[in-house]
C-alpha positions, 0 to 999 in steps of 0.5 A: 494528468491524474494522480492517485493514492491509496493507503493500506491499513494492515494487521500483521501476524502475532509474531511481529512483536519487534520492529525487525519482525515488522520490517520482515513483513512490510519490506517484501510487500513494498518491493512487490508493489513497486513492480507496478511502477508506483511509489510505495513506502511504509507511511503510518503506524511506524511505532506499532508492532502489530500494524502497518500502513503502506502508502502508494502513489501513481501518476498517469495521463488518464484516470482509468489507468490510475484506477487500474493500477490502484486496483492491481495494488489492492489485489496484491496486498489483499492476496498476501496470506501473511497479513490481513488488509483492514482498509484501503483508503484511496483518492484520485486527483485530476488537473482541476483538484 
């Protein structure tokens, strides 16, 4: 059994000066990520209007599949024109970790 996590650090557009506006950018991204059958949620920068951190977790029988799913999630976030992906921090854990 392998688990993988990734945290996306994103810069939001200048018009996201309220939490409501921030939510309008974050919610569709989280919903799109869940199509990959992962757990996804806003996990950081909760009180910062111009930034967002979205975390993703996946579990699978082999590490290669975990990496494929995390790669797909990263491509999806990087392709969103409304946000700028600043960093993607990822970890893959095996049964021995």
